[in-house]
C-alpha positions in Angstrom: 0.0 0.0 0.0 1.2 3.3 -1.0 1.8 6.1 2.0 -1.2 8.2 0.6 -3.3 5.5 0.7 -3.4 5.6 4.3 -3.9 9.4 4.4 -7.3 11.0 4.4 -8.9 13.4 2.0 -11.8 15.8 2.1 -14.0 16.0 -1.2 -15.0 19.3 -1.8 -18.0 18.2 -4.4 -19.7 16.1 -1.8 -18.3 17.1 1.6 -17.4 13.5 2.2 -14.0 12.1 3.8 -12.4 9.1 2.5 -9.0 7.2 3.2 -6.9 7.1 0.1 -7.4 9.4 -3.1 -10.9 8.6 -4.4 -11.8 11.6 -6.2 -9.9 14.0 -8.6 -7.6 16.6 -7.4 -9.7 19.4 -8.5 -12.3 18.3 -5.8 -9.9 17.0 -3.2 -8.1 18.4 0.0 -5.5 16.9 1.8 -3.7 14.7 2.7 -4.4 14.6 6.4 -3.0 12.3 8.7 -6.5 11.6 10.6 -10.0 11.4 9.6 -10.9 14.1 12.1 -8.5 16.5 10.5 -10.0 15.6 7.2 -13.4 16.5 8.4 -12.1 20.0 9.4 -10.4 20.6 6.1 -12.6 23.7 5.4 -11.9 25.0 8.9 -7.9 24.6 8.6 -8.0 26.2 5.2 -9.7 29.0 6.4 -7.5 29.4 9.6 -4.4 29.1 7.1 -5.9 31.6 4.9 -6.6 34.3 7.7 -2.8 33.8 8.7 -1.5 34.5 5.3 -3.8 37.5 4.9 -2.6 38.9 8.3 1.1 38.4 7.1 0.4 40.1 3.7 -1.2 43.3 5.4 2.0 43.1 7.7 4.0 43.3 4.7 2.1 46.1 3.1 
């Protein structure tokens, strides 16, 4: 089994979480180490975006 087959992914089109790459890259977020992290993919992405936006504002 490949390492990415044991990772978890969030499918943007369905909102479902799966282990392994079951959807195309255009709808897939991840990889995440745990199912719980994958279920929080949207929250994690939003937090990372906020940090990056704050950094951009500090640079301006």
